[in-house]
C-alpha positions in Angstrom: 20.5 15.7 -20.3 16.9 16.6 -20.0 15.8 17.2 -16.4 13.0 15.0 -15.2 10.2 16.7 -13.3 10.4 14.5 -10.3 13.1 15.9 -8.0 15.7 14.2 -5.9 16.7 15.6 -2.5 20.4 16.7 -2.2 22.1 13.6 -3.5 22.2 11.9 -6.9 20.1 8.8 -7.5 21.1 6.6 -10.4 18.6 5.7 -13.1 18.8 2.1 -11.9 17.8 3.0 -8.3 14.9 5.1 -9.6 13.6 2.3 -11.8 14.0 -0.3 -9.0 11.9 1.7 -6.6 9.2 2.1 -9.2 9.3 -1.5 -10.2 9.0 -2.7 -6.6 5.8 -0.6 -6.2 4.4 -1.7 -9.5 4.9 -5.3 -8.4 2.4 -4.8 -5.5 -0.2 -5.7 -8.2 0.6 -9.3 -7.1 -1.6 -8.6 -4.1 -4.7 -8.3 -6.3 -3.7 -11.3 -8.3 -3.3 -13.4 -5.2 -6.7 -12.3 -3.9 -8.4 -13.2 -7.2 -6.8 -16.7 -7.1 -7.6 -17.4 -3.5 -11.1 -16.0 -3.7 -11.9 -18.3 -6.7 -10.8 -21.3 -4.6 -12.9 -20.5 -1.6 -15.4 -23.2 -0.7 -17.6 -20.9 1.2 -19.7 -18.3 -0.6 -17.0 -15.6 -0.4 -17.8 -12.1 -1.8 -15.9 -8.9 -1.7 -18.8 -6.9 -0.2 -19.3 -8.8 3.0 -16.0 -10.8 3.5 -12.7 -9.2 4.5 -9.4 -9.7 2.8 -8.0 -11.2 6.0 -10.4 -14.1 5.8 -8.7 -15.3 2.7 -5.7 -16.1 4.9 -7.6 -17.9 7.7 -5.9 -21.3 8.3 -9.1 -23.0 9.5 -12.6 -23.2 8.3 -15.8 -22.3 10.2 -17.9 -19.4 11.4 -16.0 -16.2 12.2 -17.9 -14.2 14.9 -16.6 -10.9 16.2 -19.3 -8.9 18.0 -22.1 -8.4 15.5 -19.9 -9.6 12.6 -20.4 -13.3 11.6 -19.2 -15.0 8.4 -18.5 -18.6 7.4 -14.9 -18.9 6.0 -13.2 -21.8 4.2 -10.1 -20.7 2.3 -8.1 -23.7 1.0 -5.4 -21.5 -0.5 -4.9 -19.5 2.7 -1.1 -20.1 2.4 -1.0 -18.3 -1.0 -2.8 -15.3 0.6 -0.6 -15.1 3.7 2.6 -15.4 1.5 1.2 -12.6 -0.6 0.7 -10.4 2.5 4.3 -10.9 3.4 5.6 -10.3 -0.1 3.5 -7.2 -0.4 4.9 -5.8 2.8 8.4 -6.4 1.5 7.7 -4.7 -1.8 6.3 -1.7 0.0 9.5 -1.4 2.1 11.9 -2.0 -0.8 10.0 0.6 -2.9 10.3 3.1 -0.1 14.0 2.4 0.3 14.8 3.1 -3.3 12.5 6.1 -3.6 13.6 7.6 -0.3 15.2 10.6 -2.0 12.3 11.9 -4.1 10.3 13.4 -1.2 10.3 17.0 -0.1 12.7 17.8 2.7 9.9 18.6 5.1 8.9 17.1 8.4 5.5 16.2 7.0 7.0 14.1 4.2 9.5 12.4 6.5 6.6 11.4 8.8 4.5 10.3 5.9 7.3 8.0 4.6 7.7 6.5 8.1 4.0 5.8 8.4 4.0 4.1 5.0 6.9 2.0 6.2 4.8 1.0 9.2 2.1 -0.1 6.7 4.6 -2.3 5.0 5.6 -3.9 8.3 1.9 -4.3 9.2 1.3 -6.3 6.0 4.1 -8.6 7.0 2.6 -9.1 10.4 -0.8 -9.9 8.9 0.8 -12.5 6.7 2.7 -14.2 9.5 -0.2 -14.1 12.0 -3.6 -14.9 10.4 -6.6 -13.5 12.2 -7.8 -16.9 13.4 -4.5 -17.6 15.0 -4.0 -14.3 17.0 -6.7 -11.8 16.3 -5.1 -9.0 18.4 -1.7 -9.2 16.8 -3.3 -9.6 13.3 -5.4 -6.5 14.0 -2.3 -4.6 15.1 -0.8 -5.3 11.7 -4.0 -4.3 10.0 -3.7 -0.8 11.5 -1.1 -0.3 8.8 -4.0 0.7 6.6 -4.5 3.8 8.7 -0.8 4.5 8.7 -0.7 4.3 4.9 -3.6 6.6 4.4 -2.3 9.2 6.9 1.2 8.9 5.4 0.0 9.4 1.8 -2.0 12.4 3.0 1.0 14.0 4.8 3.1 13.5 1.7 0.5 15.2 -0.4 0.4 18.2 2.1 4.2 18.4 1.9 4.2 18.8 -1.9 3.6 22.5 -2.8 5.1 23.1 -6.2 2.8 23.7 -9.2 4.7 21.2 -11.4 3.8 18.4 -9.0 0.2 19.5 -8.3 -1.1 16.3 -9.8 1.0 14.3 -7.3 -0.3 16.4 -4.4 -3.9 16.1 -5.5 -3.6 12.3 -6.1 -2.0 11.8 -2.7 -4.7 13.8 -0.9 -7.5 12.1 -2.8 -6.3 8.6 -2.2 -5.1 9.3 1.4 -8.5 10.8 2.4 -10.4 8.0 0.6 -8.4 5.4 2.6 -9.2 7.2 5.9 -12.9 7.4 5.1 -12.9 3.7 4.2 -11.2 2.8 7.5 -13.7 4.8 9.5 -16.6 3.0 7.7 -14.9 -0.3 8.2 -14.4 0.3 12.0 -17.8 1.7 12.8 -20.3 0.2 10.3 -21.8 -3.3 11.0 -22.2 -4.2 7.3 -20.3 -4.3 4.1 -17.1 -5.1 6.0 -15.3 -6.4 2.9 -16.2 -3.4 0.8 -15.2 -0.9 3.4 -11.9 -2.7 4.2 -11.0 -2.6 0.5 -11.8 1.1 0.4 -9.4 1.6 3.3 -6.6 -0.6 1.8 -6.7 -0.3 -1.9 -5.9 3.5 -2.3 -2.3 2.8 -1.0 -1.8 0.4 -3.9 -3.2 2.7 -6.5 -0.9 5.4 -5.2 2.2 3.2 -5.4 1.4 1.7 -8.8 0.8 5.2 -10.3 3.8 6.7 -8.8 6.0 3.7 -9.5 4.9 3.8 -13.2 5.7 7.5 -13.3 9.2 6.9 -11.9 9.9 4.1 -14.5 8.6 6.2 -17.4 10.3 9.4 -16.4 13.6 7.8 -15.8 13.9 7.4 -19.5 14.4 11.2 -19.7 17.9 10.8 -18.2 21.0 9.9 -20.1 22.0 6.3 -19.8 24.6 5.8 -17.0 24.2 9.3 -15.5 22.7 10.2 -12.2 19.6 12.2 -11.8 20.6 15.5 -10.2 17.4 17.2 -9.4 16.1 19.9 -7.0 13.8 18.9 -4.1 10.1 18.9 -4.6 8.7 22.2 -3.4 
């Protein structure tokens, strides 16, 4: 059996588990599909530069005013967006569960995985509690974007081996990009939609790339055999 170059910590993970974890993360693409559908149905002049993702899930129409931020929102397919938030959170959590053994056995990686799990829970909260229903609780769920960016960054810092340098560099690049986007989103009074997407999208790029890698590399294992691999170093 050829050894795949993504390592499993201590125990053997079957090919099926490896593929399932990757597929769950690849399926988070549905988040972008849902956004495109709901945006197209918006009655108000919605645009991704000024309007946030959360506004697509607002259950009532009208002017949204928060401090200096003010936008008119009318999203007829808000239910589609809110269901997508929930499904996305579940896909993140299921993907984490089935990929739990691939990470370095280091405190940084364990903390990073826990923070990404919080991001998944945050997406579920955002879906169940639209911003116009309970802004405080919705915003609490939205903090999952920060958790995801920090988590991805920590995982990148925990990966030290040369053979996984690409994964380390990708994690650091996307994690730091998300953090910069979140800072801009919180402290700038314009381009709220663009900065929120810069904060949120890196997590999905990371999951889809890594998920695709897991699915493709799992083919290097012999059918029916477990993947017995060394920890990432």
